FIKE-469359 format. One record per residue (C-alpha): residue number from 1; residue in one letter; y, z, x. Coordinates in steps of 0.2 Angstrom, whole numbers. Layout:
N
+-----+------+-------+-------+-------+
! pos ! code !     Y !     Z !     X !
+-----+------+-------+-------+-------+
! NUM !    A !     Y !     Z !     X !
...
+-----+------+-------+-------+-------+
// end
This chain:
359
+-----+------+-------+-------+-------+
! pos ! code !     Y !     Z !     X !
+-----+------+-------+-------+-------+
!   1 !    F !   270 !   -40 !  -463 !
!   2 !    G !   277 !   -40 !  -480 !
!   3 !    T !   269 !   -26 !  -491 !
!   4 !    M !   252 !   -28 !  -483 !
!   5 !    I !   244 !   -13 !  -475 !
!   6 !    V !   233 !   -17 !  -460 !
!   7 !    Q !   222 !    -3 !  -452 !
!   8 !    V !   211 !    -7 !  -438 !
!   9 !    L !   200 !     7 !  -429 !
!  10 !    F !   191 !     2 !  -413 !
!  11 !    F !   179 !    14 !  -405 !
!  12 !    P !   177 !    20 !  -392 !
!  13 !    S !   191 !    12 !  -383 !
!  14 !    V !   203 !    19 !  -396 !
!  15 !    L !   213 !     5 !  -405 !
!  16 !    I !   224 !    10 !  -419 !
!  17 !    V !   235 !    -2 !  -428 !
!  18 !    V !   245 !     2 !  -444 !
!  19 !    A !   257 !   -10 !  -452 !
!  20 !    M !   269 !    -8 !  -466 !
!  21 !    R !   285 !   -17 !  -471 !
!  22 !    K !   297 !    -4 !  -464 !
!  23 !    T !   286 !     6 !  -451 !
!  24 !    V !   274 !     0 !  -439 !
!  25 !    L !   265 !    10 !  -426 !
!  26 !    G !   254 !     2 !  -413 !
!  27 !    F !   244 !    11 !  -399 !
!  28 !    T !   232 !     2 !  -388 !
!  29 !    A !   221 !     7 !  -374 !
!  30 !    R !   209 !    -6 !  -367 !
!  31 !    A !   195 !     6 !  -361 !
!  32 !    L !   186 !    -7 !  -351 !
!  33 !    P !   179 !    -7 !  -333 !
!  34 !    L !   193 !   -19 !  -329 !
!  35 !    V !   206 !    -9 !  -338 !
!  36 !    D !   223 !   -15 !  -333 !
!  37 !    S !   237 !    -9 !  -344 !
!  38 !    Y !   241 !     0 !  -360 !
!  39 !    M !   255 !    -4 !  -373 !
!  40 !    I !   265 !     7 !  -385 !
!  41 !    G !   276 !    -3 !  -397 !
!  42 !    L !   286 !     7 !  -410 !
!  43 !    H !   295 !    -2 !  -424 !
!  44 !    G !   307 !     8 !  -435 !
!  45 !    H !   317 !     1 !  -449 !
!  46 !    G !   313 !   -16 !  -445 !
!  47 !    V !   319 !   -15 !  -427 !
!  48 !    A !   307 !   -17 !  -413 !
!  49 !    R !   308 !    -6 !  -397 !
!  50 !    T !   297 !   -10 !  -383 !
!  51 !    I !   292 !     5 !  -373 !
!  52 !    C !   279 !    -3 !  -361 !
!  53 !    C !   274 !   -21 !  -359 !
!  54 !    S !   256 !   -26 !  -364 !
!  55 !    S !   254 !   -41 !  -353 !
!  56 !    S !   243 !   -38 !  -338 !
!  57 !    Y !   253 !   -52 !  -329 !
!  58 !    D !   270 !   -45 !  -332 !
!  59 !    I !   267 !   -26 !  -332 !
!  60 !    D !   273 !   -21 !  -314 !
!  61 !    G !   291 !   -20 !  -312 !
!  62 !    D !   288 !   -16 !  -294 !
!  63 !    E !   274 !   -20 !  -282 !
!  64 !    G !   265 !    -3 !  -283 !
!  65 !    S !   264 !     1 !  -301 !
!  66 !    E !   252 !   -13 !  -306 !
!  67 !    Q !   240 !    -8 !  -292 !
!  68 !    L !   242 !    10 !  -297 !
!  69 !    L !   236 !     6 !  -315 !
!  70 !    S !   221 !    -4 !  -308 !
!  71 !    N !   215 !    11 !  -298 !
!  72 !    Q !   215 !    22 !  -313 !
!  73 !    T !   197 !    26 !  -319 !
!  74 !    L !   191 !    23 !  -337 !
!  75 !    N !   190 !    41 !  -340 !
!  76 !    R !   208 !    45 !  -335 !
!  77 !    I !   215 !    31 !  -346 !
!  78 !    S !   204 !    34 !  -361 !
!  79 !    K !   207 !    53 !  -360 !
!  80 !    S !   226 !    52 !  -358 !
!  81 !    T !   229 !    39 !  -372 !
!  82 !    R !   217 !    48 !  -384 !
!  83 !    N !   228 !    64 !  -382 !
!  84 !    T !   244 !    54 !  -385 !
!  85 !    S !   237 !    44 !  -400 !
!  86 !    V !   228 !    58 !  -410 !
!  87 !    N !   236 !    74 !  -405 !
!  88 !    D !   254 !    69 !  -405 !
!  89 !    K !   263 !    76 !  -421 !
!  90 !    R !   275 !    61 !  -421 !
!  91 !    Y !   262 !    49 !  -424 !
!  92 !    S !   252 !    59 !  -436 !
!  93 !    D !   266 !    59 !  -449 !
!  94 !    V !   267 !    40 !  -448 !
!  95 !    L !   248 !    38 !  -450 !
!  96 !    E !   248 !    50 !  -465 !
!  97 !    S !   262 !    40 !  -473 !
!  98 !    V !   250 !    25 !  -475 !
!  99 !    G !   235 !    36 !  -480 !
! 100 !    I !   227 !    39 !  -463 !
! 101 !    Y !   224 !    58 !  -460 !
! 102 !    M !   219 !    66 !  -444 !
! 103 !    N !   205 !    76 !  -453 !
! 104 !    D !   197 !    59 !  -458 !
! 105 !    M !   197 !    53 !  -440 !
! 106 !    K !   183 !    63 !  -433 !
! 107 !    Q !   176 !    48 !  -423 !
! 108 !    V !   192 !    48 !  -413 !
! 109 !    M !   194 !    67 !  -411 !
! 110 !    N !   176 !    69 !  -405 !
! 111 !    L !   176 !    55 !  -392 !
! 112 !    P !   168 !    61 !  -376 !
! 113 !    N !   178 !    62 !  -360 !
! 114 !    K !   165 !    52 !  -351 !
! 115 !    R !   156 !    37 !  -357 !
! 116 !    S !   139 !    38 !  -348 !
! 117 !    L !   129 !    23 !  -344 !
! 118 !    G !   111 !    21 !  -339 !
! 119 !    P !   100 !     8 !  -332 !
! 120 !    S !    91 !     5 !  -349 !
! 121 !    D !   108 !     2 !  -358 !
! 122 !    V !   109 !   -16 !  -365 !
! 123 !    F !   125 !   -25 !  -367 !
! 124 !    C !   126 !   -40 !  -379 !
! 125 !    N !   139 !   -52 !  -384 !
! 126 !    R !   128 !   -63 !  -395 !
! 127 !    E !   116 !   -59 !  -410 !
! 128 !    L !    99 !   -67 !  -411 !
! 129 !    K !    86 !   -66 !  -424 !
! 130 !    V !    70 !   -62 !  -414 !
! 131 !    D !    59 !   -64 !  -429 !
! 132 !    G !    63 !   -83 !  -428 !
! 133 !    L !    57 !   -85 !  -411 !
! 134 !    S !    39 !   -91 !  -406 !
! 135 !    A !    40 !   -87 !  -387 !
! 136 !    I !    50 !   -77 !  -375 !
! 137 !    G !    50 !   -79 !  -356 !
! 138 !    F !    56 !   -69 !  -342 !
! 139 !    D !    62 !   -72 !  -324 !
! 140 !    M !    53 !   -62 !  -311 !
! 141 !    D !    65 !   -57 !  -296 !
! 142 !    Y !    77 !   -44 !  -302 !
! 143 !    T !    71 !   -45 !  -320 !
! 144 !    L !    53 !   -40 !  -322 !
! 145 !    A !    52 !   -36 !  -303 !
! 146 !    Q !    66 !   -24 !  -298 !
! 147 !    Y !    68 !   -21 !  -279 !
! 148 !    Q !    72 !    -6 !  -269 !
! 149 !    Q !    90 !    -6 !  -262 !
! 150 !    P !    94 !    -7 !  -248 !
! 151 !    A !    77 !   -10 !  -241 !
! 152 !    F !    74 !   -27 !  -250 !
! 153 !    D !    92 !   -33 !  -246 !
! 154 !    E !    90 !   -29 !  -227 !
! 155 !    L !    76 !   -41 !  -226 !
! 156 !    A !    88 !   -56 !  -230 !
! 157 !    F !   102 !   -48 !  -221 !
! 158 !    D !    93 !   -46 !  -205 !
! 159 !    G !    84 !   -62 !  -206 !
! 160 !    A !   101 !   -71 !  -209 !
! 161 !    K !   109 !   -63 !  -194 !
! 162 !    E !    95 !   -70 !  -183 !
! 163 !    K !    97 !   -87 !  -190 !
! 164 !    L !   116 !   -87 !  -188 !
! 165 !    V !   115 !   -82 !  -170 !
! 166 !    H !    99 !   -92 !  -164 !
! 167 !    N !   100 !  -107 !  -175 !
! 168 !    L !   118 !  -110 !  -178 !
! 169 !    G !   126 !  -103 !  -163 !
! 170 !    Y !   136 !   -88 !  -170 !
! 171 !    P !   141 !   -75 !  -157 !
! 172 !    K !   128 !   -61 !  -153 !
! 173 !    E !   140 !   -48 !  -160 !
! 174 !    V !   133 !   -53 !  -177 !
! 175 !    L !   116 !   -45 !  -173 !
! 176 !    D !   125 !   -28 !  -173 !
! 177 !    F !   131 !   -30 !  -191 !
! 178 !    E !   125 !   -16 !  -203 !
! 179 !    Y !   122 !   -19 !  -221 !
! 180 !    D !   131 !    -8 !  -235 !
! 181 !    Y !   126 !   -13 !  -252 !
! 182 !    K !   137 !     0 !  -260 !
! 183 !    L !   153 !    -9 !  -257 !
! 184 !    W !   148 !   -23 !  -269 !
! 185 !    K !   147 !   -25 !  -288 !
! 186 !    R !   141 !   -39 !  -299 !
! 187 !    G !   156 !   -48 !  -308 !
! 188 !    L !   167 !   -51 !  -292 !
! 189 !    I !   172 !   -68 !  -287 !
! 190 !    I !   172 !   -75 !  -269 !
! 191 !    D !   185 !   -87 !  -264 !
! 192 !    T !   176 !   -96 !  -250 !
! 193 !    M !   191 !  -107 !  -246 !
! 194 !    R !   203 !   -92 !  -242 !
! 195 !    G !   190 !   -79 !  -238 !
! 196 !    N !   195 !   -68 !  -252 !
! 197 !    F !   185 !   -56 !  -264 !
! 198 !    L !   193 !   -55 !  -282 !
! 199 !    K !   191 !   -44 !  -297 !
! 200 !    I !   198 !   -52 !  -312 !
! 201 !    D !   200 !   -46 !  -330 !
! 202 !    R !   195 !   -54 !  -346 !
! 203 !    H !   211 !   -65 !  -346 !
! 204 !    K !   207 !   -72 !  -329 !
! 205 !    Y !   221 !   -62 !  -321 !
! 206 !    V !   217 !   -56 !  -303 !
! 207 !    R !   218 !   -37 !  -304 !
! 208 !    V !   212 !   -33 !  -286 !
! 209 !    A !   210 !   -44 !  -271 !
! 210 !    Y !   203 !   -42 !  -253 !
! 211 !    H !   203 !   -53 !  -238 !
! 212 !    G !   187 !   -48 !  -229 !
! 213 !    F !   188 !   -29 !  -230 !
! 214 !    E !   207 !   -28 !  -231 !
! 215 !    R !   216 !   -26 !  -247 !
! 216 !    I !   229 !   -40 !  -251 !
! 217 !    S !   246 !   -34 !  -257 !
! 218 !    P !   252 !   -37 !  -275 !
! 219 !    T !   265 !   -50 !  -269 !
! 220 !    T !   252 !   -60 !  -259 !
! 221 !    R !   239 !   -59 !  -273 !
! 222 !    K !   251 !   -65 !  -286 !
! 223 !    H !   257 !   -79 !  -275 !
! 224 !    L !   239 !   -85 !  -273 !
! 225 !    Y !   232 !   -83 !  -290 !
! 226 !    S !   245 !   -81 !  -303 !
! 227 !    R !   246 !   -93 !  -317 !
! 228 !    A !   258 !  -107 !  -317 !
! 229 !    F !   270 !  -110 !  -332 !
! 230 !    N !   257 !  -119 !  -343 !
! 231 !    K !   241 !  -117 !  -332 !
! 232 !    V !   229 !  -102 !  -330 !
! 233 !    V !   217 !  -102 !  -315 !
! 234 !    S !   200 !  -106 !  -321 !
! 235 !    F !   190 !  -100 !  -306 !
! 236 !    S !   177 !  -114 !  -310 !
! 237 !    E !   182 !  -125 !  -294 !
! 238 !    S !   169 !  -127 !  -281 !
! 239 !    N !   177 !  -114 !  -269 !
! 240 !    F !   175 !  -100 !  -281 !
! 241 !    V !   157 !   -92 !  -282 !
! 242 !    N !   153 !   -79 !  -295 !
! 243 !    M !   143 !   -64 !  -289 !
! 244 !    D !   132 !   -63 !  -304 !
! 245 !    T !   116 !   -58 !  -296 !
! 246 !    L !   111 !   -44 !  -284 !
! 247 !    F !   105 !   -57 !  -272 !
! 248 !    Q !   123 !   -61 !  -268 !
! 249 !    F !   127 !   -44 !  -261 !
! 250 !    V !   120 !   -50 !  -244 !
! 251 !    D !   130 !   -66 !  -244 !
! 252 !    A !   146 !   -56 !  -248 !
! 253 !    H !   143 !   -43 !  -235 !
! 254 !    L !   140 !   -55 !  -221 !
! 255 !    F !   155 !   -66 !  -226 !
! 256 !    A !   167 !   -51 !  -226 !
! 257 !    L !   160 !   -45 !  -209 !
! 258 !    L !   162 !   -63 !  -202 !
! 259 !    I !   180 !   -65 !  -209 !
! 260 !    N !   185 !   -49 !  -200 !
! 261 !    I !   179 !   -56 !  -183 !
! 262 !    R !   186 !   -73 !  -186 !
! 263 !    D !   203 !   -66 !  -190 !
! 264 !    K !   204 !   -56 !  -174 !
! 265 !    G !   204 !   -73 !  -165 !
! 266 !    D !   193 !   -67 !  -151 !
! 267 !    Q !   179 !   -79 !  -154 !
! 268 !    N !   182 !   -98 !  -151 !
! 269 !    F !   167 !  -103 !  -160 !
! 270 !    L !   173 !   -95 !  -177 !
! 271 !    N !   191 !  -100 !  -174 !
! 272 !    C !   185 !  -118 !  -175 !
! 273 !    K !   177 !  -115 !  -192 !
! 274 !    T !   185 !  -114 !  -209 !
! 275 !    Y !   180 !   -99 !  -221 !
! 276 !    K !   171 !  -111 !  -232 !
! 277 !    E !   161 !  -118 !  -218 !
! 278 !    I !   156 !  -100 !  -213 !
! 279 !    Y !   151 !   -96 !  -231 !
! 280 !    R !   140 !  -112 !  -231 !
! 281 !    D !   132 !  -106 !  -215 !
! 282 !    I !   128 !   -90 !  -223 !
! 283 !    R !   121 !   -98 !  -238 !
! 284 !    E !   110 !  -109 !  -228 !
! 285 !    S !   103 !   -95 !  -218 !
! 286 !    V !   100 !   -83 !  -232 !
! 287 !    D !    91 !   -97 !  -242 !
! 288 !    L !    80 !  -101 !  -227 !
! 289 !    C !    75 !   -83 !  -226 !
! 290 !    H !    69 !   -85 !  -244 !
! 291 !    R !    59 !  -101 !  -240 !
! 292 !    D !    51 !   -97 !  -223 !
! 293 !    G !    43 !   -81 !  -229 !
! 294 !    I !    53 !   -68 !  -219 !
! 295 !    I !    57 !   -59 !  -235 !
! 296 !    K !    43 !   -63 !  -247 !
! 297 !    D !    29 !   -61 !  -235 !
! 298 !    E !    35 !   -44 !  -230 !
! 299 !    V !    36 !   -38 !  -248 !
! 300 !    A !    19 !   -45 !  -251 !
! 301 !    R !    12 !   -35 !  -237 !
! 302 !    N !    21 !   -19 !  -242 !
! 303 !    P !    25 !   -20 !  -260 !
! 304 !    E !    26 !    -1 !  -262 !
! 305 !    K !    41 !    -1 !  -250 !
! 306 !    Y !    51 !   -14 !  -259 !
! 307 !    I !    46 !   -16 !  -277 !
! 308 !    V !    51 !    -3 !  -290 !
! 309 !    I !    37 !     3 !  -303 !
! 310 !    D !    43 !     2 !  -321 !
! 311 !    K !    32 !    12 !  -333 !
! 312 !    G !    39 !     3 !  -348 !
! 313 !    L !    37 !   -15 !  -342 !
! 314 !    F !    20 !   -19 !  -348 !
! 315 !    P !    21 !    -9 !  -365 !
! 316 !    M !    36 !   -19 !  -369 !
! 317 !    L !    27 !   -36 !  -365 !
! 318 !    R !    12 !   -30 !  -375 !
! 319 !    N !    24 !   -26 !  -390 !
! 320 !    Y !    30 !   -43 !  -390 !
! 321 !    R !    12 !   -50 !  -390 !
! 322 !    I !     8 !   -38 !  -405 !
! 323 !    A !    23 !   -45 !  -414 !
! 324 !    G !    16 !   -62 !  -413 !
! 325 !    L !    27 !   -69 !  -399 !
! 326 !    K !    20 !   -79 !  -384 !
! 327 !    V !    26 !   -71 !  -368 !
! 328 !    F !    28 !   -82 !  -352 !
! 329 !    L !    34 !   -80 !  -334 !
! 330 !    L !    47 !   -92 !  -327 !
! 331 !    T !    51 !   -91 !  -309 !
! 332 !    N !    55 !  -101 !  -294 !
! 333 !    S !    45 !   -90 !  -282 !
! 334 !    Y !    29 !   -97 !  -275 !
! 335 !    W !    13 !   -94 !  -284 !
! 336 !    E !     5 !   -83 !  -270 !
! 337 !    Y !    20 !   -71 !  -270 !
! 338 !    T !    21 !   -70 !  -289 !
! 339 !    M !     3 !   -65 !  -290 !
! 340 !    Q !     6 !   -52 !  -277 !
! 341 !    A !    21 !   -44 !  -285 !
! 342 !    M !    15 !   -45 !  -303 !
! 343 !    N !    -2 !   -38 !  -299 !
! 344 !    Y !     7 !   -23 !  -290 !
! 345 !    L !    17 !   -20 !  -305 !
! 346 !    Y !     2 !   -21 !  -317 !
! 347 !    H !   -10 !   -10 !  -306 !
! 348 !    E !     5 !     1 !  -299 !
! 349 !    K !    -3 !    -1 !  -282 !
! 350 !    H !    -8 !   -14 !  -269 !
! 351 !    V !   -25 !   -21 !  -275 !
! 352 !    D !   -38 !   -32 !  -266 !
! 353 !    E !   -42 !   -50 !  -271 !
! 354 !    E !   -57 !   -45 !  -281 !
! 355 !    T !   -48 !   -34 !  -292 !
! 356 !    K !   -35 !   -47 !  -295 !
! 357 !    K !   -48 !   -59 !  -301 !
! 358 !    K !   -55 !   -47 !  -314 !
! 359 !    E !   -39 !   -45 !  -323 !
+-----+------+-------+-------+-------+
// end
């Protein structure tokens, strides 16, 4: 580094980097939901000594260590690394030698043990000057209109089961399936060709993988998804599906249940189908539920059972109008259903046709 001193402090995930000609102390903790590893590199007298590898690809010397790291929670990692980096006297001497004193690092010292998240928190990776906009638009489903889970999802889940059995010839055992939305999170990837569910980190490295509801061993996971010498899996191929909306929880749960049945080998019908064909049948059945009214007609009849009232919705939209912005709704839902849903959100109750026309 020559004689240059580099100081980087990153909060709240605690990144401290100090660099000098003779002494370098590095401590990193990537406190993210997909936290995968941490690294300590200590350089003394120009000689580097590696204590722990920083690569999420190479970290596990044995099969269990990497999986153990992936199971650790954000709080455990951030708390342990915080105690090591800040309170350890060995590191404070080095930090003070380059002009960084513990008493001046109140942000680090006062970091909470738990980072609380709420439904109103906004995460953004791109800045936008709103005063340069003339109009702002919103989708309706799961944007302006939030739905009760699992009640709303069960309409699609139960409807898709019926279509799989009665329209596509799936075994009647499918009708006994039960839905559990708590098993799924947005951000997962479905490998429809192999019947696997993947959790990847920001480097596109597969941290955790399941086949149906069965966890895949680290050895098998690496064999299937590890990068080649000069190529990293992009997960952009047609057999990979990103679970980026809440609608896809139904698809994922049905797929996992059918994978388990197929793998038992007791159903000749499923044995003749590939995982990708099974997923395609699920998609077709769920899409048909959205088109033929099984879902939306029921919601329109009983909006109070399925739609979440948001007291801050229309004040927000009015503030945009007051600021001079045009506000519009952009949705692929039918006009009739859109009128029912938005009127329910506006009036906060199910209203008759005459009331709708007055507004």
